[in-house]
Phi, psi and omega in degrees: 000133180266085178257140190302327182291347179258354181277143180242152178305132180095345177298145179238123179249145181223159178258124178295331185281311186247349178089001178304137177236137178232130178254137177282116180264332178214127183289150176291149180258001180288156180253129179304132178088351179279166181298327182266006183293143174291142185238358183259124178290151178293125181220159179208143180054031177078009180230156176293142177281155186247140175288127180277123180292137183236000000 
């Protein structure tokens, strides 16, 4: 699951359906499990985006 609190600067995520690619330029500062943590996974075309292996 591509959730922002697990993304690191330089990670590249892509959509299998349309080919959209997004690069993390600045990491999120929320903490997983905290009250203010982001809870929605990164998605495109109705599917979760995938971390591109580098």
